[in-house]
C-alpha positions as CSV (number, residue, x, y, z in Angstrom):
1,M,66.2,-46.2,63.4
2,S,69.2,-46.9,65.6
3,T,68.1,-47.0,68.7
4,H,65.9,-50.0,67.3
5,Y,68.7,-51.4,66.2
6,K,69.9,-51.5,69.9
7,L,66.8,-52.8,70.5
8,D,67.5,-56.3,68.3
9,D,70.9,-57.0,69.3
10,Q,70.6,-56.4,73.1
11,A,67.1,-59.0,72.3
12,Q,69.7,-61.4,70.5
13,K,71.9,-61.2,73.1
14,F,69.3,-62.4,75.9
15,N,68.8,-64.4,73.7
16,S,71.5,-66.6,73.3
17,Q,71.9,-66.5,77.4
18,S,68.3,-67.8,77.9
19,K,68.6,-70.6,76.2
20,V,69.0,-73.9,79.0
21,K,69.4,-77.7,77.5
22,L,66.6,-80.0,78.4
23,T,69.3,-82.4,79.6
24,D,70.7,-79.8,81.9
25,L,67.0,-79.6,83.6
26,L,66.4,-82.9,84.1
27,S,69.9,-83.7,85.8
28,R,68.8,-80.2,88.2
29,I,65.3,-82.4,89.0
30,N,66.8,-85.5,89.4
31,K,69.8,-84.2,91.5
32,E,66.6,-82.9,93.8
33,K,64.3,-85.7,93.7
34,K,67.3,-87.9,95.0
35,I,68.0,-84.7,97.7
36,E,64.3,-84.9,98.6
37,R,64.5,-88.5,98.9
38,K,67.3,-88.5,101.5
39,R,65.4,-86.0,103.7
40,N,62.1,-87.6,103.9
41,L,64.5,-91.0,104.6
42,A,66.1,-89.1,107.5
43,L,61.9,-87.0,108.8
44,S,61.4,-90.9,108.6
45,V,63.4,-92.4,110.4
46,A,63.6,-90.0,113.2
47,A,59.6,-90.2,113.2
48,V,59.9,-94.0,114.2
49,S,62.7,-93.6,116.6
50,A,60.6,-90.8,118.7
51,V,57.9,-92.9,118.2
52,A,60.1,-96.3,119.8
53,V,61.7,-94.0,122.9
54,F,58.6,-92.7,123.5
55,G,57.0,-96.5,123.7
56,I,60.1,-97.5,125.4
57,I,59.7,-95.0,128.2
58,L,55.4,-95.4,128.4
59,T,56.6,-99.1,129.4
60,L,58.6,-98.4,131.9
């Protein structure tokens, strides 16, 4: 009986610690989306720049 009480107590502590707010998840997703957009933009600019430089070198 005492082991059952200990397991219930530990399960209750785990449940109280594992709660996640939806607003926290949504804000984290939005932050990750912004970071991903910036990375994609930087990669696109780098690719366009590389093509432009390569094209200029070919025309010389």
